[in-house]
LOTOR-850800 format. One record per atom (N, C-alpha, C): residue in one letter; x, y negated, z negated; residue number from 1. Coordinates in Angstrom, 2 decimals, decimal comma. Atoms other than C-alpha are relative to their C-alpha. Last residue first. Example, Ala and Ser with C-alpha at 12.3 -4.5 7.8 and 13.67 -1.06 7.14 Angstrom:
# residues 2
<"s" <-0,82 1,19 0,06> 2>
<"s" <13,67 1,06 -7,14> 2>
<"s" <-0,77 -1,09 -0,73> 2>
<"a" <0,89 1,19 0,00> 1>
<"a" <12,30 4,50 -7,80> 1>
<"a" <0,90 -1,20 0,00> 1>
This chain:
# residues 178
<"s" <-1,30 -0,53 0,45> 178>
<"s" <18,00 -19,94 -11,69> 178>
<"s" <0,90 0,37 1,15> 178>
<"s" <-0,84 1,08 0,50> 177>
<"s" <15,17 -22,28 -10,71> 177>
<"s" <1,38 0,50 -0,45> 177>
<"s" <-0,38 0,88 -1,10> 176>
<"s" <13,45 -19,76 -8,45> 176>
<"s" <0,90 -1,14 -0,46> 176>
<"f" <-0,97 -0,64 -0,88> 175>
<"f" <13,49 -17,07 -11,13> 175>
<"f" <0,46 -0,92 1,13> 175>
<"k" <-1,22 -0,31 0,76> 174>
<"k" <11,84 -19,23 -13,79> 174>
<"k" <1,08 0,56 0,93> 174>
<"l" <-0,70 1,27 0,24> 173>
<"l" <9,31 -20,69 -11,36> 173>
<"l" <1,32 0,22 -0,73> 173>
<"v" <-0,47 0,48 -1,30> 172>
<"v" <8,31 -17,23 -10,15> 172>
<"v" <0,83 -1,26 -0,20> 172>
<"n" <-1,17 -0,81 -0,37> 171>
<"n" <8,14 -15,98 -13,75> 171>
<"n" <0,58 -0,44 1,34> 171>
<"a" <-1,10 0,40 0,89> 170>
<"a" <5,84 -18,84 -14,77> 170>
<"a" <1,27 0,76 0,35> 170>
<"l" <-0,49 1,28 -0,48> 169>
<"l" <3,69 -18,10 -11,71> 169>
<"l" <1,17 -0,48 -0,86> 169>
<"l" <-0,80 -0,26 -1,19> 168>
<"l" <3,43 -14,46 -12,75> 168>
<"l" <0,57 -1,29 0,57> 168>
<"s" <-1,27 -0,60 0,42> 167>
<"s" <2,34 -15,50 -16,25> 167>
<"s" <0,89 0,32 1,20> 167>
<"y" <-0,83 0,95 0,73> 166>
<"y" <-0,28 -17,92 -14,96> 166>
<"y" <1,36 0,60 -0,36> 166>
<"g" <-0,41 1,05 -0,93> 165>
<"g" <-1,74 -15,60 -12,36> 165>
<"g" <0,94 -0,99 -0,65> 165>
<"s" <-1,14 -0,45 -0,81> 164>
<"s" <-1,71 -12,68 -14,80> 164>
<"s" <0,48 -1,07 0,97> 164>
<"s" <-1,22 0,75 0,32> 163>
<"s" <-3,88 -14,54 -17,33> 163>
<"s" <1,17 0,36 0,91> 163>
<"c" <-1,16 -0,89 -0,05> 162>
<"c" <-7,18 -13,37 -15,84> 162>
<"c" <1,29 -0,80 -0,21> 162>
<"g" <-0,30 -0,50 1,35> 161>
<"g" <-10,16 -15,43 -16,94> 161>
<"g" <1,24 0,87 -0,08> 161>
<"p" <-0,40 1,07 0,94> 160>
<"p" <-10,23 -17,49 -13,74> 160>
<"p" <0,37 0,49 -1,40> 160>
<"s" <0,32 -0,56 1,31> 159>
<"s" <-10,26 -14,41 -11,47> 159>
<"s" <0,46 -0,98 -1,09> 159>
<"s" <0,70 -1,27 -0,15> 158>
<"s" <-10,26 -15,27 -7,79> 158>
<"s" <-0,47 0,56 -1,33> 158>
<"q" <1,33 0,26 -0,56> 157>
<"q" <-9,40 -18,94 -8,38> 157>
<"q" <-0,82 1,29 0,09> 157>
<"i" <0,77 0,69 1,03> 156>
<"i" <-6,51 -17,99 -10,69> 156>
<"i" <-1,41 -0,30 0,48> 156>
<"v" <0,26 -0,99 1,06> 155>
<"v" <-5,16 -15,47 -8,20> 155>
<"v" <-0,91 -0,62 -1,06> 155>
<"r" <1,02 -0,92 -0,51> 154>
<"r" <-5,55 -18,02 -5,38> 154>
<"r" <-0,35 1,07 -1,03> 154>
<"l" <1,26 0,74 -0,06> 153>
<"l" <-3,68 -20,67 -7,38> 153>
<"l" <-1,13 0,91 0,48> 153>
<"a" <0,50 0,09 1,38> 152>
<"a" <-0,97 -18,15 -8,16> 152>
<"a" <-1,33 -0,71 -0,05> 152>
<"a" <0,56 -1,31 0,34> 151>
<"a" <-0,57 -17,40 -4,44> 151>
<"a" <-0,58 -0,02 -1,41> 151>
<"r" <1,24 -0,17 -0,78> 150>
<"r" <-0,12 -21,09 -3,64> 150>
<"r" <-0,68 1,32 -0,35> 150>
<"a" <1,00 0,91 0,58> 149>
<"a" <2,37 -21,49 -6,49> 149>
<"a" <-1,33 0,12 0,75> 149>
<"g" <0,46 -0,57 1,25> 148>
<"g" <4,27 -18,41 -5,32> 148>
<"g" <-1,07 -0,85 -0,66> 148>
<"r" <0,99 -1,01 -0,40> 147>
<"r" <4,48 -19,85 -1,81> 147>
<"r" <-0,58 0,66 -1,25> 147>
<"r" <1,10 0,70 -0,69> 146>
<"r" <6,20 -22,93 -3,24> 146>
<"r" <-1,11 0,99 0,39> 146>
<"a" <0,88 0,70 0,94> 145>
<"a" <8,29 -21,00 -5,76> 145>
<"a" <-1,20 -0,64 0,68> 145>
<"d" <0,72 0,94 -0,87> 144>
<"d" <9,84 -18,51 -3,32> 144>
<"d" <-1,07 -0,71 -0,85> 144>
<"a" <-0,20 1,36 0,53> 143>
<"a" <12,38 -16,75 -5,55> 143>
<"a" <-0,60 -1,06 0,91> 143>
<"q" <-0,66 0,77 -1,06> 142>
<"q" <12,27 -13,56 -3,38> 142>
<"q" <0,30 -1,44 -0,42> 142>
<"i" <-1,21 -0,73 -0,41> 141>
<"i" <11,51 -11,32 -6,37> 141>
<"i" <0,81 -0,81 1,01> 141>
<"k" <-0,93 0,00 1,15> 140>
<"k" <9,07 -13,85 -7,83> 140>
<"k" <1,32 0,64 0,41> 140>
<"c" <-0,57 1,35 0,05> 139>
<"c" <7,45 -14,41 -4,44> 139>
<"c" <0,98 -0,12 -1,15> 139>
<"s" <-1,07 0,05 -1,01> 138>
<"s" <6,99 -10,64 -4,19> 138>
<"s" <0,67 -1,36 0,03> 138>
<"s" <-1,12 -0,79 0,52> 137>
<"s" <5,05 -10,67 -7,46> 137>
<"s" <1,18 -0,01 0,97> 137>
<"l" <-0,59 0,77 1,08> 136>
<"l" <2,85 -13,48 -6,13> 136>
<"l" <1,20 0,73 -0,61> 136>
<"l" <-0,80 1,06 -0,62> 135>
<"l" <2,22 -11,58 -2,92> 135>
<"l" <0,72 -0,82 -1,06> 135>
<"s" <-1,13 -0,65 -0,65> 134>
<"s" <1,11 -8,54 -4,91> 134>
<"s" <0,92 -1,04 0,65> 134>
<"q" <-0,93 -0,36 1,08> 133>
<"q" <-1,08 -10,68 -7,14> 133>
<"q" <1,26 0,65 0,57> 133>
<"w" <-0,67 1,23 0,42> 132>
<"w" <-2,64 -12,23 -4,02> 132>
<"w" <0,98 0,27 -1,14> 132>
<"g" <-0,88 0,45 -1,06> 131>
<"g" <-3,39 -8,79 -2,60> 131>
<"g" <0,78 -1,24 -0,39> 131>
<"a" <-1,16 -0,90 -0,05> 130>
<"a" <-4,77 -7,48 -5,87> 130>
<"a" <0,99 -0,44 1,07> 130>
<"l" <-0,87 0,14 1,16> 129>
<"l" <-7,05 -10,51 -6,34> 129>
<"l" <1,26 0,86 0,11> 129>
<"h" <-1,07 -0,93 -0,36> 128>
<"h" <-8,55 -10,54 -2,87> 128>
<"h" <1,07 -0,02 -1,09> 128>
<"p" <-1,31 0,41 0,47> 127>
<"p" <-11,82 -12,14 -3,89> 127>
<"p" <1,04 1,08 0,31> 127>
<"a" <-0,36 -0,65 1,27> 126>
<"a" <-14,69 -11,12 -1,66> 126>
<"a" <1,36 -0,51 -0,46> 126>
<"l" <1,18 -0,54 0,67> 125>
<"l" <-16,52 -12,96 1,10> 125>
<"l" <0,32 0,59 -1,37> 125>
<"s" <0,01 0,47 1,40> 124>
<"s" <-13,52 -15,07 2,06> 124>
<"s" <-1,20 0,52 -0,78> 124>
<"p" <1,23 0,74 0,31> 123>
<"p" <-12,93 -13,10 5,23> 123>
<"p" <-0,03 -0,36 -1,48> 123>
<"l" <1,12 -0,83 0,46> 122>
<"l" <-9,29 -12,11 5,56> 122>
<"l" <-1,23 -0,85 -0,24> 122>
<"s" <0,86 -0,37 -1,14> 121>
<"s" <-6,92 -14,21 7,68> 121>
<"s" <-1,22 0,82 -0,42> 121>
<"n" <0,77 1,17 -0,46> 120>
<"n" <-5,40 -15,99 4,68> 120>
<"n" <-0,94 0,33 1,15> 120>
<"l" <0,98 0,37 1,02> 119>
<"l" <-4,37 -12,67 3,13> 119>
<"l" <-0,87 -1,18 0,45> 119>
<"v" <0,99 -1,08 0,08> 118>
<"v" <-2,69 -11,46 6,32> 118>
<"v" <-1,09 -0,39 -0,99> 118>
<"e" <0,88 0,13 -1,16> 117>
<"e" <-0,98 -14,84 6,78> 117>
<"e" <-1,08 1,08 -0,01> 117>
<"e" <0,95 1,08 0,29> 116>
<"e" <0,39 -14,64 3,23> 116>
<"e" <-0,98 -0,20 1,16> 116>
<"a" <0,90 -0,49 1,05> 115>
<"a" <1,97 -11,28 3,96> 115>
<"a" <-1,06 -1,04 -0,33> 115>
<"e" <0,94 -0,92 -0,62> 114>
<"e" <3,43 -12,60 7,21> 114>
<"e" <-1,02 0,52 -1,01> 114>
<"e" <0,87 0,80 -0,86> 113>
<"e" <5,00 -15,55 5,41> 113>
<"e" <-1,05 0,88 0,67> 113>
<"l" <1,05 0,67 0,77> 112>
<"l" <6,29 -13,30 2,66> 112>
<"l" <-0,94 -0,82 0,86> 112>
<"r" <0,72 0,66 -1,10> 111>
<"r" <8,30 -10,95 4,87> 111>
<"r" <-1,24 -0,70 -0,58> 111>
<"g" <-0,40 1,40 -0,06> 110>
<"g" <10,69 -10,07 2,06> 110>
<"g" <-0,67 -0,80 1,10> 110>
<"a" <-1,02 0,16 -1,03> 109>
<"a" <10,35 -6,34 2,69> 109>
<"a" <0,48 -1,44 0,13> 109>
<"r" <-1,17 -0,77 0,45> 108>
<"r" <8,50 -5,83 -0,60> 108>
<"r" <1,16 -0,16 0,97> 108>
<"g" <-0,63 0,70 1,11> 107>
<"g" <6,14 -8,62 0,46> 107>
<"g" <1,25 0,70 -0,49> 107>
<"l" <-0,64 1,18 -0,57> 106>
<"l" <5,42 -7,01 3,82> 106>
<"l" <0,73 -0,78 -1,10> 106>
<"i" <-1,20 -0,43 -0,72> 105>
<"i" <4,80 -3,69 2,09> 105>
<"i" <0,73 -1,17 0,65> 105>
<"d" <-1,02 -0,54 0,90> 104>
<"d" <2,48 -5,19 -0,49> 104>
<"d" <1,26 0,37 0,76> 104>
<"v" <-0,57 1,14 0,71> 103>
<"v" <0,51 -7,30 2,00> 103>
<"v" <1,15 0,47 -0,90> 103>
<"i" <-0,79 0,74 -0,99> 102>
<"i" <0,01 -4,23 4,19> 102>
<"i" <0,67 -1,20 -0,66> 102>
<"c" <-1,20 -0,80 -0,29> 101>
<"c" <-1,10 -2,15 1,21> 101>
<"c" <0,91 -0,75 0,97> 101>
<"n" <-0,89 0,14 1,16> 100>
<"n" <-3,50 -4,90 0,11> 100>
<"n" <1,30 0,77 0,21> 100>
<"y" <-0,65 1,31 -0,11> 99>
<"y" <-4,98 -4,95 3,61> 99>
<"y" <0,98 -0,22 -1,15> 99>
<"h" <-0,93 -0,10 -1,12> 98>
<"h" <-5,65 -1,22 3,39> 98>
<"h" <0,75 -1,32 0,19> 98>
<"e" <-1,20 -0,72 0,43> 97>
<"e" <-7,14 -1,61 -0,09> 97>
<"e" <1,02 0,13 1,12> 97>
<"q" <-0,88 0,90 0,74> 96>
<"q" <-9,58 -4,25 1,15> 96>
<"q" <1,31 0,68 -0,38> 96>
<"e" <0,50 0,47 1,28> 95>
<"e" <-11,10 -1,84 3,64> 95>
<"e" <1,04 -0,88 -0,69> 95>
<"v" <-1,10 0,62 0,73> 94>
<"v" <-10,56 -1,15 7,32> 94>
<"v" <-0,58 -0,63 -1,26> 94>
<"a" <0,38 1,19 0,78> 93>
<"a" <-13,22 1,22 8,61> 93>
<"a" <1,20 -0,50 -0,81> 93>
<"v" <0,13 -0,36 1,41> 92>
<"v" <-11,63 3,63 11,08> 92>
<"v" <-0,28 -1,28 -0,78> 92>
<"g" <1,29 0,41 0,55> 91>
<"g" <-12,33 2,52 14,64> 91>
<"g" <-0,24 0,44 -1,43> 91>
<"r" <0,88 -1,16 0,10> 90>
<"r" <-9,51 4,50 16,21> 90>
<"r" <-1,35 -0,33 -0,64> 90>
<"e" <0,28 -0,53 -1,34> 89>
<"e" <-7,71 1,36 17,37> 89>
<"e" <-1,01 1,14 -0,04> 89>
<"v" <0,91 0,95 -0,65> 88>
<"v" <-7,97 -0,17 13,87> 88>
<"v" <-0,42 0,51 1,37> 88>
<"m" <1,25 -0,03 0,75> 87>
<"m" <-6,42 2,88 12,23> 87>
<"m" <-1,05 -0,89 0,66> 87>
<"v" <0,67 -1,24 -0,43> 86>
<"v" <-3,75 3,08 14,89> 86>
<"v" <-1,36 0,10 -0,65> 86>
<"s" <0,54 0,26 -1,34> 85>
<"s" <-2,90 -0,59 14,19> 85>
<"s" <-0,71 1,24 0,56> 85>
<"f" <1,12 0,92 0,14> 84>
<"f" <-2,57 0,14 10,46> 84>
<"f" <-0,62 -0,28 1,37> 84>
<"f" <1,16 -0,77 0,46> 83>
<"f" <-0,45 3,17 11,24> 83>
<"f" <-1,23 -0,89 -0,19> 83>
<"y" <0,46 -0,88 -1,08> 82>
<"y" <1,94 1,05 13,31> 82>
<"y" <-1,26 0,75 -0,43> 82>
<"l" <0,69 0,87 -0,95> 81>
<"l" <2,17 -1,64 10,62> 81>
<"l" <-0,53 0,81 1,18> 81>
<"a" <1,27 0,43 0,61> 80>
<"a" <2,99 1,03 8,06> 80>
<"a" <-0,80 -0,86 0,96> 80>
<"e" <0,90 -1,14 -0,05> 79>
<"e" <5,62 2,56 10,35> 79>
<"e" <-1,37 -0,36 -0,59> 79>
<"d" <0,49 -0,12 -1,38> 78>
<"d" <7,26 -0,80 10,86> 78>
<"d" <-0,99 1,14 0,14> 78>
<"v" <0,82 1,14 -0,39> 77>
<"v" <7,49 -1,35 7,11> 77>
<"v" <-0,59 0,18 1,39> 77>
<"l" <0,22 -0,24 -1,43> 76>
<"l" <8,76 2,06 5,98> 76>
<"l" <-0,96 -1,06 0,57> 76>
<"g" <-0,64 1,01 -0,83> 75>
<"g" <10,16 0,96 2,63> 75>
<"g" <-0,17 0,15 1,50> 75>
<"t" <-1,26 -0,54 -0,50> 74>
<"t" <9,39 4,12 0,65> 74>
<"t" <0,66 -0,93 1,02> 74>
<"h" <-0,88 -0,38 1,11> 73>
<"h" <6,67 2,77 -1,61> 73>
<"h" <1,30 0,63 0,45> 73>
<"s" <-0,31 1,14 0,87> 72>
<"s" <4,93 0,88 1,16> 72>
<"s" <1,03 0,37 -1,05> 72>
<"c" <-0,91 0,89 -0,73> 71>
<"c" <5,09 3,72 3,67> 71>
<"c" <0,46 -1,15 -0,90> 71>
<"a" <-1,27 -0,72 -0,14> 70>
<"a" <3,56 6,15 1,17> 70>
<"a" <1,03 -0,86 0,71> 70>
<"h" <-0,66 0,02 1,31> 69>
<"h" <0,89 3,61 0,27> 69>
<"h" <1,36 0,68 0,08> 69>
<"l" <-0,48 1,37 0,18> 68>
<"l" <0,07 3,14 3,97> 68>
<"l" <0,71 -0,15 -1,35> 68>
<"i" <-1,23 0,14 -0,80> 67>
<"i" <-0,09 6,92 4,37> 67>
<"i" <0,55 -1,41 -0,12> 67>
<"r" <-1,09 -0,80 0,57> 66>
<"r" <-2,51 7,25 1,46> 66>
<"r" <1,30 -0,19 0,78> 66>
<"c" <-0,43 0,70 1,22> 65>
<"c" <-4,74 4,40 2,68> 65>
<"c" <1,19 0,73 -0,62> 65>
<"f" <-0,80 1,13 -0,43> 64>
<"f" <-4,86 6,00 6,12> 64>
<"f" <0,50 -0,80 -1,20> 64>
<"m" <-1,27 -0,51 -0,50> 63>
<"m" <-5,98 9,27 4,55> 63>
<"m" <0,90 -1,15 0,46> 63>
<"v" <-0,78 -0,47 1,15> 62>
<"v" <-8,67 7,52 2,52> 62>
<"v" <1,38 0,46 0,45> 62>
<"s" <-0,60 1,16 0,65> 61>
<"s" <-9,91 5,59 5,58> 61>
<"s" <0,84 0,39 -1,22> 61>
<"d" <0,95 0,96 0,55> 60>
<"d" <-10,46 8,80 7,52> 60>
<"d" <0,72 -1,14 -0,73> 60>
<"l" <-0,70 0,86 0,95> 59>
<"l" <-8,30 10,86 9,84> 59>
<"l" <-0,95 -1,08 -0,47> 59>
<"k" <0,37 1,42 -0,09> 58>
<"k" <-10,40 13,54 11,47> 58>
<"k" <0,69 -0,80 -1,10> 58>
<"i" <0,81 0,38 1,16> 57>
<"i" <-8,52 16,82 11,51> 57>
<"i" <-0,25 -1,49 0,07> 57>
<"g" <1,32 0,47 -0,39> 56>
<"g" <-7,34 17,67 15,00> 56>
<"g" <-0,92 -0,34 -1,16> 56>
<"e" <0,95 -1,08 0,26> 55>
<"e" <-4,40 19,79 13,92> 55>
<"e" <-1,43 -0,40 0,30> 55>
<"l" <-0,17 -1,04 -1,03> 54>
<"l" <-2,10 17,28 15,60> 54>
<"l" <-0,98 1,16 -0,18> 54>
<"d" <0,50 0,53 -1,26> 53>
<"d" <-3,47 14,48 13,39> 53>
<"d" <0,08 1,05 1,10> 53>
<"v" <1,45 0,10 0,14> 52>
<"v" <-2,95 16,47 10,22> 52>
<"v" <-0,61 -0,45 1,32> 52>
<"r" <0,50 -1,37 -0,07> 51>
<"r" <0,59 17,35 11,33> 51>
<"r" <-1,53 0,02 -0,08> 51>
<"y" <0,01 -0,39 -1,42> 50>
<"y" <1,32 13,68 12,03> 50>
<"y" <-0,57 1,41 0,17> 50>
<"f" <1,04 0,81 -0,64> 49>
<"f" <0,31 12,80 8,45> 49>
<"f" <-0,12 0,39 1,48> 49>
<"e" <1,28 -0,60 0,37> 48>
<"e" <2,42 15,65 7,11> 48>
<"e" <-1,16 -0,73 0,66> 48>
<"e" <0,11 -1,28 -0,71> 47>
<"e" <5,42 14,39 9,06> 47>
<"e" <-1,32 0,68 -0,31> 47>
<"l" <0,37 0,28 -1,39> 46>
<"l" <4,80 10,87 7,77> 46>
<"l" <-0,17 1,28 0,79> 46>
<"a" <1,41 0,41 0,03> 45>
<"a" <4,82 12,10 4,17> 45>
<"a" <-0,49 -0,29 1,41> 45>
<"e" <0,77 -1,24 0,14> 44>
<"e" <8,09 13,90 4,92> 44>
<"e" <-1,49 -0,30 -0,06> 44>
<"r" <-0,04 -0,69 -1,31> 43>
<"r" <9,57 10,64 6,19> 43>
<"r" <-0,81 1,29 -0,04> 43>
<"g" <0,88 0,63 -0,98> 42>
<"g" <8,41 8,81 3,07> 42>
<"g" <-0,04 0,71 1,33> 42>
<"a" <-0,29 -0,69 -1,25> 41>
<"a" <10,00 11,18 0,57> 41>
<"a" <-0,94 -0,50 1,10> 41>
<"g" <-0,75 0,89 -0,89> 40>
<"g" <10,05 8,82 -2,39> 40>
<"g" <0,37 0,62 1,32> 40>
<"i" <-1,43 -0,27 0,18> 39>
<"i" <9,07 11,51 -4,90> 39>
<"i" <0,86 -0,83 0,95> 39>
<"f" <-0,38 0,05 1,42> 38>
<"f" <5,55 10,23 -5,36> 38>
<"f" <1,49 0,20 -0,21> 38>
<"s" <-0,28 1,40 0,33> 37>
<"s" <5,28 9,57 -1,60> 37>
<"s" <0,41 -0,15 -1,46> 37>
<"y" <-1,29 0,41 -0,54> 36>
<"y" <5,66 13,27 -0,90> 36>
<"y" <0,33 -1,45 -0,37> 36>
<"a" <-1,05 -0,75 0,69> 35>
<"a" <2,83 14,19 -3,24> 35>
<"a" <1,38 -0,42 0,50> 35>
<"v" <-0,24 0,65 1,30> 34>
<"v" <0,61 11,43 -1,88> 34>
<"v" <1,16 0,70 -0,72> 34>
<"v" <-0,66 1,27 -0,33> 33>
<"v" <0,95 12,87 1,64> 33>
<"v" <0,36 -0,74 -1,28> 33>
<"v" <-1,36 -0,36 -0,38> 32>
<"v" <0,13 16,32 0,25> 32>
<"v" <0,79 -1,26 0,34> 32>
<"f" <-0,73 -0,31 1,23> 31>
<"f" <-2,90 14,91 -1,55> 31>
<"f" <1,45 0,38 0,30> 31>
<"s" <-0,45 1,27 0,57> 30>
<"s" <-4,07 13,31 1,70> 30>
<"s" <0,77 0,23 -1,30> 30>
<"w" <-1,28 0,38 -0,61> 29>
<"w" <-4,14 16,76 3,25> 29>
<"w" <0,52 -1,28 -0,62> 29>
<"s" <-1,02 -0,86 0,58> 28>
<"s" <-6,85 17,77 0,76> 28>
<"s" <1,38 -0,30 0,60> 28>
<"l" <-0,21 0,31 1,41> 27>
<"l" <-8,93 14,73 1,66> 27>
<"l" <1,10 0,87 -0,61> 27>
<"s" <-0,73 1,25 0,19> 26>
<"s" <-8,47 15,14 5,42> 26>
<"s" <0,30 -0,28 -1,47> 26>
<"e" <0,59 1,14 -0,68> 25>
<"e" <-9,51 18,77 5,49> 25>
<"e" <0,77 -1,26 -0,38> 25>
<"q" <-0,86 1,17 0,08> 24>
<"q" <-7,88 22,06 4,66> 24>
<"q" <-0,60 -1,12 0,84> 24>
<"r" <0,44 0,92 -1,05> 23>
<"r" <-10,55 24,62 4,05> 23>
<"r" <0,79 -1,29 -0,13> 23>
<"p" <0,64 -0,66 -1,13> 22>
<"p" <-9,32 27,68 2,18> 22>
<"p" <-0,36 -0,94 1,15> 22>
<"v" <1,32 0,65 -0,12> 21>
<"v" <-6,80 25,86 -0,05> 21>
<"v" <-0,67 0,57 1,25> 21>
<"t" <1,03 -0,95 0,44> 20>
<"t" <-3,99 28,41 -0,50> 20>
<"t" <-1,41 -0,59 0,08> 20>
<"q" <0,26 -0,98 -1,06> 19>
<"q" <-1,64 26,31 1,64> 19>
<"q" <-1,02 1,05 -0,41> 19>
<"f" <0,83 0,61 -1,04> 18>
<"f" <-1,94 23,46 -0,86> 18>
<"f" <-0,38 1,02 1,07> 18>
<"l" <1,36 0,10 0,52> 17>
<"l" <-0,64 25,66 -3,65> 17>
<"l" <-0,94 -0,57 1,05> 17>
<"r" <0,53 -1,37 0,07> 16>
<"r" <2,44 26,56 -1,62> 16>
<"r" <-1,45 -0,01 -0,47> 16>
<"r" <0,29 -0,42 -1,38> 15>
<"r" <3,04 22,88 -0,76> 15>
<"r" <-0,63 1,39 0,01> 15>
<"a" <1,15 0,79 -0,44> 14>
<"a" <2,78 21,83 -4,42> 14>
<"a" <-0,43 0,44 1,40> 14>
<"e" <1,17 -0,56 0,67> 13>
<"e" <5,09 24,67 -5,42> 13>
<"e" <-1,27 -0,73 0,42> 13>
<"s" <0,25 -1,31 -0,61> 12>
<"s" <7,63 23,59 -2,78> 12>
<"s" <-1,21 0,67 -0,65> 12>
<"i" <0,68 0,12 -1,29> 11>
<"i" <7,26 19,96 -3,89> 11>
<"i" <-0,29 1,37 0,61> 11>
<"h" <0,10 -1,39 -0,48> 10>
<"h" <8,08 20,57 -7,54> 10>
<"h" <-0,77 0,05 1,33> 10>
<"g" <-1,09 -0,30 -0,92> 9>
<"g" <9,28 17,05 -8,37> 9>
<"g" <-0,02 1,41 0,55> 9>
<"k" <-1,10 -0,58 0,78> 8>
<"k" <7,13 16,61 -11,49> 8>
<"k" <1,17 0,41 0,89> 8>
<"e" <-0,46 1,01 0,95> 7>
<"e" <4,81 14,25 -9,66> 7>
<"e" <1,18 0,49 -0,82> 7>
<"a" <-0,86 0,95 -0,71> 6>
<"a" <4,64 16,81 -6,85> 6>
<"a" <0,56 -1,06 -0,94> 6>
<"y" <-1,28 -0,66 -0,29> 5>
<"y" <3,30 19,53 -9,13> 5>
<"y" <0,98 -0,99 0,63> 5>
<"a" <-0,67 -0,22 1,29> 4>
<"a" <0,64 17,16 -10,47> 4>
<"a" <1,35 0,69 0,20> 4>
<"v" <-0,66 1,25 0,39> 3>
<"v" <-0,21 16,03 -6,92> 3>
<"v" <0,76 0,18 -1,32> 3>
<"v" <-1,05 0,26 -0,98> 2>
<"v" <-0,95 19,58 -5,80> 2>
<"v" <0,79 -1,23 -0,41> 2>
<"m" <-1,16 -0,80 0,35> 1>
<"m" <-2,85 20,31 -9,02> 1>
<"m" <1,16 -0,27 0,96> 1>
């Protein structure tokens, strides 16, 4: 319900509802962070994140994922990188989704080389389809055909039956030639 109110722009109602939750833990706080990110209020999402930390609630991988998403969708690149480092320092399990968030925010900021380095540094145990698709989309926006071709190849290798790699590559080439 908290997120539903927030999606409609009713943050005060979302906040009021949240305060009625008898046991506020990391998961319930993460909904407040999500609520602020839905309306593009990145700074407010950060304030809630800091409040959780100050209240001594254990920050888990879900909460870090929520704050990274909030940073990504509101353009807070340095903050996202800071939270990622805090996560690692505190020994919170870093999962694929966290890396995908970092790739997404770096790509949105035009820092394609760094985004590609993150993906290339990951263990090759699992395909990183979402991360490579994110980089490929950013290559389209930045008109970086060479990097886009590399990302498209990785998308196609990760999921041969998926047509998104081909269509995104076509868009990268179209935008880079215009």
